[in-house]
N, C-alpha and C positions, 0 to 999 in steps of 0.2 A: 250371655246370649251368643249365638253362633254367628260369626261374620261370614255371610255369604250374600250373594246378590239377590235381594228381594225387591229391587226396583220394578221388575216386571217378571212375573211367574205365569207361565202358560197353564191354563186349567186342564184337568184331566176329565174327559167326559163332557156332558152337557152343562152349560151355564147360560145365564142371561146377561151378557156383558153390557155395559153402558157405552153407547156410541158417542165418543167425544174425541175431538182432535187434540186435546191437551196431552202433552208429553211430559213425563216426570223431569223436572228441572228446567223446563223451557223458559221460565221467567227468572231463572237464577242469574246472578252476577258473579263473574269470576274475578277476584282481586288478587294481585300478586304483590306481596310485601317481602322484599328480600328473597330468601329461598322458600318462603312459605306461601302457599296458595289457599284462598278461601273461595268455596263454591256455595254461595248463600242465596236464599230467597230474600231479596233485599228488604221489602216492606216488613216481612215477619221478623227476620233476624235483626234488622236495624232498630225497629220499635221495641222489641223485647229486650235487646241488649241495652238500649238507652234507659228504659225503665229500671232495669236491674242495676246499672251503674249509678243512676241518680239515687236509687233507694239506699245502696250501700254508702254512698258519699254523705247523704243527708243524715242517716242514722249514726254514722261514726262521728260526724261533726257536732251533732246536737244530742250527745249521749244522755245528758241530764234530763232533757225534755222528752226523750223517747219513751221511757218506761210508762209514765202516766198516760201518754197518748195511746200506746199499745193496750194498756189496761182498759181505757175507755172504749176503744174499738172492739175489743173482745167482749166486753160487758154489754155494749149496745147490740151487737150482732146476735149474741146468744140469747139475750133476754127478749129481743123483738122478733127474731126470726127462728126461734126454736121450733115452732110449729111447721115452718117451711122445710127445715132440714129433716125433721122426723117424717113428715109426709113424703118428701122426696125419696127417702130410704125405703119407705113402704111401696112406693110406685115401682122402684127398681126390682124389688122382690116379686111383686105381682106380675110384672112384665116377664121375668124369667120363668115363673111358674106357668104363666099362660102359654108361653112359647113351648115349654116342655110337653104340655098336654095337647097342643094344637097340631094340625097337620104340618105346619111350618117346621116342626121339630125334625122332619125327615130330610130337610135340606142338608146337603153335605158341603162343607167348606173346602173349596178347591175344585168342585165339579162332581158330577154324579159318580165318576169312577176314581176319584182321588183316594189315595191310600195314606194312612197315618205314617208320619216319619219316625215316630218314637213309640216304643212299647209302653204299655200301661204303667209299669213301675217307674220307668224313666220319666214319662209325662207327668205322673202324679208327684214325683219328687220335685220336678221343676215348678209345678203349680204352687206347691207349698213354699219353695224357696223364693218365689217371685214376690211374695206379699208383704210380710210384716215382721221381718227379723228383729230389727232394733226395738220396735214397739213391744214385741213379745218379751224381750229380755227386760225392758224397763218396767213394764206394768204387770208382769206375771205374779209378783208377790204383792206389790203395792195396791193394785186395784181390788183383788179379792179381800184383802185385809181392810181396805177403806170401806168397801160396801158392807162387809160383815159388821164392823164396829159401828157404823152409822145406823144400820138396820137394827142391831141389838139395842142401841140407845133409843130408838123409836122417834116419834114425832116430838119436836120441841117448838113451842110457840112463844113469841115475844111481841107483845102489843098487838095480838090478833094476827100476826104474820108468822108463817112457818119458816124457821131459820135452819132446820137440820138439813143434812145432805143424804138422808136415807132414801133408797129407791122405793117407790110406791108408798105404802103405808108403814114400812118398816116391820120389825118383829120384836118389839120391846120385851126384853127379859127372856126371850126364847132362843137359846144358843143354836140349836139345830135348825130352827126355822130361819134364823138370821144368816146362818151359813148357806142354806139352800137359796135364799133370796139373793144374797151377795154373789154367789156363783152364777145364778141365773142372770143377774144384771151384767156380770162380766162376760158371760157367753153371748149375751145379746149384742155387746159391743164388738165381739170378735168372730161372730158366726155368720149366719146367712146374710144379714144386711150388708156388711162390707163386701162380701164376696159377690153379692148380686150387683153391687156398684161396679166392681171390676169386670164382671161377666158381661154386662150390657155394653160397655165400651170395647172390651176385647172382641166380642162377637161382631160388633159393627166394623171394627178395623179389619178383622179377618174376612168378613163377607165382601166388603167393598174392595179389598186388595186382591183376594184370591179368586173371587167369582166375578166381580164387576170390572176388574182390570184397572182400578184407580190407584193413585199413589198411597203408600202406607202412612197416611197422615189424617189428623182428626177431621179436617174439613171434608174429606171424601165421604164420610158418613152422611152428610147433609145434601148430597147430590139429588136425591129424590124430591127434596123440598125446594132447593135453590137452583137446580139446573146448572147451566154454564156460569151463573153468577158466583158459584162456589170458588171459581178461580180468581175472582176479584176481591174487593174489600170485605164483603161479608165473610168470605173464607179466611181472609187475612186476620180478621178480628177473632174468629174462632180459634185459629192456630196460635195467635198471640196470647189469648187468655189461657189456652192449654199450656203453653210454655211457662207463663208466669205462675200458674197454679202448681204445675209440677215442680218448678224451681223452689217455691216456698214450702211445698209439702215435703220435698226432699230435705230442705234446710232445717225444717222442724225435726225430722228424724235424725239428721246428723247432729244437731245441737243437743237433742236428748241423749243420743249415743255418747257424745263427748262428756256430758255431765255425769253419765253413769260410769264411763271408763275412768274418769278422774276420781270419782268416789271409790271405785275399786282399787285404784293405785294408792289412794290415801289409806284404805283399809289394809292393803298388803305391805306397802313400802313406806307408809307415813309421809307421802308426798302431799303438798297442799292441794286441796280440791277446788279452789276458787276459780273465778272467771279466767284469771291468767293461765292457769293450767289447762282449762278447757279450751281456750283459744290456741294454746301451743299444740294441744292434741289435734284440734281441727286442722291446723297448718301441717303437722307431721303426717297425718293420715291422708290429707288431700295430696300431699307430695307423693305418697305411695300410690294413691289412685291415679295420679298423673303418669307415673311410671307404667302402671298397668295399661292406661289409655294408649300411651306411645307404643308399648310392646304389642298390643292387640288383645282382644277379648278371648280368642279361642283357646289360648294356652293359659294365661294367668288367671283370669276370673273363673273359668270353668274349674280349674284345679282348686282354687281357693274355695269355691262354692261347695265342691265335694268334701273338702277338708272340714268346712264349717258344718255341713250336714252330719258328718261323722261325730264331730265334737258335740253338736246339739243332741244327737241321739245318746251319746255317752252321758252327758249331764242329765238328760231326762231319765234314763234307765237307772243312773246312780241314785238320784233322789227318790225314784219309785221303789228301789230295793231297800235303801237304808232308812227311808222315811216311813210313815204309817201306811204300809203297803195295802193292807186290807181296806183301810178307810179310803185310800185313793181309788182302788179298783171299784169298790161299791159306790163311791162318791161320783165316779164318772157317769154311771147310769142314772143315779139319783139327781145329779146336776142337770143332765139332759132332760129328765122329766120335769124338774123345776123350771127349766128354761121354757119348755113347751107350755107349761101351766101359766107362767107369768108373761109369755110373749105378747098376747093381745094388749095387756095393760101397759107393758113397757113400750110397745110400738104406738100407743095412742098419742096423737099429736096435739090434742086440745083438752082443755079443762083439767090439766094436771095439777094436783096439789103439791107434788114433789118437784117444784120448779127448779130448785137448786140442782137436783140430780139431772133432770131433763136438759137444762140449759148448760150446766157446767160440765157434764160428762157426755151425754148423748149428742148434743149439737156439735160440740167440739170434735168428737170422733167422726161423725158423718162428714163434716167439712174436711177433716184430715184425710179420710179415705177417698173422698171425691177429688181432692187435690192430688192425691197419689195415683188416681186411676189412669191417666195417660201413660205413666211409667209402667205400672203393672199390667195395664190392658194391652199395651203394645208387645210386651214380653210374652204374655199368654197367647196373643194372636199369632205371633211368629212361630210358636211351637205346637200349634193346634190344627194345622192344615191336615185335611183328611178325615176329621171328626164330623159326625152329624151334629146339627144344632142341639138335638135332644141329648146326645152323649156328651157334648161339650158342656152344656148348662148343668146337667146332673153332676158331672165330675167336678166342675169348677166350684159349684155351690157346696157339695157335700164333702169331698175329700179334704180340702184345706180347712173347712169348718171343723171337721172331726179332729184334725190334727191340732187346731187351735184349742178346742175343748179339752183334749188330752193334756196339752202343755199347761193350760191354765189350771186344770184340776190337779195335776201333779204338784206344781209349785204353790198354787193358792191354797189347796187343802192342807198341804204340809205346813205352811205358815200359820194357817188358822188353828190347826191341831196343836202346834207348838204353843200358841197363845192360850188356847182354851184348856187343853189337857195338861200341859207341862208348866204353865205359868211363865213361859218365856216371852218377855215383852220387848226384847231388843229390836226385833224386826218392826213391830208396830210403832215403836217410838223413834226409829231412825228416820233421817231425812229421806225424801222420796228416792233419789238415785242410789242410796245405800241399802235399801230394804232387802234386795235380793241377796247381797253379801251378808247381811245380818242373819237372814234365814239360813244360809249355808253354813254360817259360823256355828250353829247348834248341831250340825251333822259331822260325821267323821270326815277326815281329809279336807277340812275347810280351806286350807291354803291352796291345795291343788285345784279344787272345784271353783274357787273364786278366781284363780288365774285362768282357768278354762273359760269362765264366764267373761272375763275381760277380753280374752282373745276372740271369743264369739262376737262381742259387740264391735270390736275393731274391724274384724273381717266383714261383718255385715255392713259396716260403715264404708269400707273400701269398695265392695261389690255394688252397693247401692249408688255410690257416687259415680263409679265407672259406668255402670249400666244406665244410670239416669242421664249422664252426659250424652250417651249415645242416643237415647230416646229424644231428648230435647234438641239435639243436633239434627236428627232425622226430620223433625217437624220444621225446624228453622231452615233446613236445606230443601224445602219443598217436597219432602217425601223421599229424598235420596238417602239410601241406607249407607252406601259407600261414598262418603264425602271426605275431604281432606282431614287428616288427624288434628291439625292446629285448631279446627273449629271445636272438636271435642275437648281439647285442652282448655279453650276459652271457657266453655260452659262448666267444665269440672272445676276450674279455678274459681269461677263466680259462685258455684254452689257452696264452696268453702267460705268465700267472702260474705255471702248472705248469712250463713250460719254464724259466722263471727260477729257480724253487725247485730244480729238478733240477740246473741248471748251478751254482748257488751251493752246493748240498748234496752235490756229488760229481762234477760234470762228466759225461764220457762214461760212466763206470761207473754213475752214478745213472740216466742216461737208459736205458741198456741194462737195468738191474735192474728198472725199473718196466715196461718193455715186456714182459719175460719174466714178471713177476709178474701183470700184468693179462691177458697172453695165455693163461696156464695155465687159469683158469676158463672163459674163452671158448672154448678148444679143446674142452673137454668139451661145452659147449653146441652147438658146431658139429658135433661128431661125432654127437650125438643128432639134430641137425637134418638130417643126411644121410638117415637113415631116414625122417624125417617128409617130406622132399622126395620121396623115391621113392614113398611112399604117396600123396602129393598128385598126382604125375604119373600114377600108375596109374589114377586115376579120370577123367582128362581124355580127351575124344574126340580121335581121331587121324585126319586125312584119309587116305583110302585111296591117293590119289595125291599125291605131293609136288609142290609148286610148283617151277618151274625155279629152280635155284640154291640150293635149301634142302636 
């Protein structure tokens, strides 16, 4: 993210600003501790920080009791609220599509005369970089393989209850159909629905900051519904929930990244990959992120992000070239077709026979994406000034979704072909964090590509922690973008501590449980925010003639 003053940006051209006396940071408290200063929105910062500290302390003290508690929480939420998460995901997609085709799509972010700050190539690369780096690395082999194998195995009944994890009705004994269904299910989790979640929040933040003149914080989206009460406790609650959701969503990604990096180091250098190594990795990488926080975002993180994009492109092209190239190229379009074919059934929230898949996969993913949305949404908002609503939504929905489909097809199809055509079972039989490295092991230059994959995970870890601490700090500082560095240091440190607490207190189950738990209340907030967003857009002036390309 670029460090520049976004506390107040004057619009270009006509807008319909909100008339309020509220000034960014007016309710903040400035605290001096030695040489360090803290400029914090006290109710929000204090409450969110206290909840975080208590969670870390209790989880680390009661480690033995934590894992079954986390398992119970995740199981109850996904089994009882699966319909809610899936329905909410559908609502976000429909809101985005409705805005694209409606006259509100002509509204320009930043005013009727606003000009985009970034070219299309630069903007598109930032949209993709914002979203799912660690998750794409962790699940790009494991998820397609899992859906393929369960679909190929078909429906399994035990005592009249379906016990398999196959999506929909499976494709028992039909390898090609199982591959298409498995890839369709994977694309469903990484395509339009998650990016619609990000789009709704990002659009709301951009509209109310650039057009309405309100602080760049979640509560601002709700001004059309709450009025001046948005600066009181209703707004405090919204921002506190956003902070907690973002913190645990990030911790989930950081914990997953640590487990995969540890597995890769075990594969390459025979280092132990247990919880101790994972915790040490979280500590080491958090220290690197802290150095980046102190040094500033404009130099370190931007340079790291560019390096990471080059490395990701190299790894993608390498697997495309040395893997089953024709199968990947043809599979890309076939997988898209399968996704569109199965989309209505995969998005159905009620009467699902494949409850294990819907609850264990889709519900978790939707809650995870929603908990990530303040982080990704604020980043996307900050780089999208000058775009029309229609241009913004089409781009944010389609460009990153296409990139995710390509990534999953290249790695997933390669792993499936290794298993089906070559009889290579190592990737399918490996533990989840090791499956990417096992797939690469069957290709040339495995040591080099595995090392590149580890670097990718680590740099995604650093940039996510650094940028995430900035987003959380912006919310906890009442919308101030340029707040004292020690505040970002605090949040960056506690992102690492939460990840450690979850790894020690239950591993992947604990990480997933907290993503679902914090995603649930923020889902409610985001659904209400859709209505507030539409009300805000309806008052904005719309140019009668669209600019070229908008």
